[in-house]
Phi, psi and omega in degrees: 000146181239147178295142184237030181101207186249146179232132173251132181245114180267106182123127184248027171285190184302318181290314181301312180294326180294311180295322178298321180293315184292318177291323177299317180294335180273359174100008178281152170276112189245130171243127176261116179270128181243156185283334183204170176296328177296318178295320178300319184293335182268351186283115180257106184219165177301154184301334183286344181280126178275131180255124183213208180269170175303319182294321177303314180295325184288350183266006180278172181296317177235139184233133177253132173261118184220051179255170177296139186293330182291345175244005187292321182299316178298315182295314180298317180296318179297321182271353186309320178299324179283343185260006180300127179073010182261144171285117185243121175267125181260109179259001193277162180217129175269099187251137170225175179238124175236124181052041177077008180239147175293139180211162181285137178271002181277164180302151186304130176093350183259125176273162180300320179298317177297321182297312182290325181298324177297327179279332182235067184292342180265004180250165176260109184267138177230130175268121182199157177059020180272345188255002181261128176301135186299331182287347180258346190308305182282316187298318180289323179294325181285313186291314182222073181302134179087350185278332186248156189242152173238123177275145178218157178222147177196156173270352186268085181302322182296340184264004188295320179298317180297316180298316181293327176293318178302316182292314180301323180290350173271350180104007180249153175269130184279143175226123184277130180269315186144208180282172176301322179295337183261010191263016181298340175302333182270349186271162173310131184094344179280162187296336183265003187247132339266122185218149171244116189231157173288168181301314181293318180292322177293319177299320176297318178294322179293321179297318178295324179295326182272352184305310181304318181297317179295320181293329177296341183283345180217163177258123184299331179293315180285333178300322178303335183289338184249356177277143174292148182303325184254032182297145174241126184233122175264135182245103186296336182282349189308299181302328183295322185250012171080035177234168179305140184274327185233138176234142180237134180097141184304314184296315182298319181293312183290328178294316179298314179300320179295320177295317183293315178301319178294317182297309183297319182291322181283315190262332184240341178064222182296148183306337180300336186279001180287000000 
């Protein structure tokens, strides 16, 4: 692993301390921002990690926001002048419980990434590390580096190589979800929350998450007009959602796509509902 500049982590909870530890071990210059001197005294991190204020952490090349969501708006607004033009990783989750299940507490249709982007319009927002349980973050990366995956979402296509290097340097394999608007899979109530998955399994889950959007781009009836009679179609999301992986023949393919399109439209609606 190679050092990739400086990283500031705003928040000294389990996720903040864990990420600070992993990047420090990878050779990054890391600053952990704490809310108070009492918080700083409790922060157990490698000796190479500098412990300072939120503002100290916000002055780094890359900044991670890892504070409690109920105070995140105030923190983001306060730090926004320091975060202009900065790559900002959002690990936070607005969690509520509906009918016994974890769900997003944000207004309907708004992802966490979109919410933060509204607060930090001059920053490059990335949604990442939000779906891994904090007690597993460091242990799994250390025990089997590269075996487990972290999904991320961003609107900044040009920054993907940099983001993936940051993730890889923590010991996780990066998996791209899509834009911030497409990132509900990473939010409470999403299919990846809270789950630790291998690279292949997470890619399959993301493919299933994106399926309704892909189906909306074409009409299954007209698709049959351009498919070869003996077409063979592999669906990588199949095992993930419990359906056949491979279909052979034009009729089998179009019938399957029609069933899937109908199911998602009836039961799940817009992809944000996953």
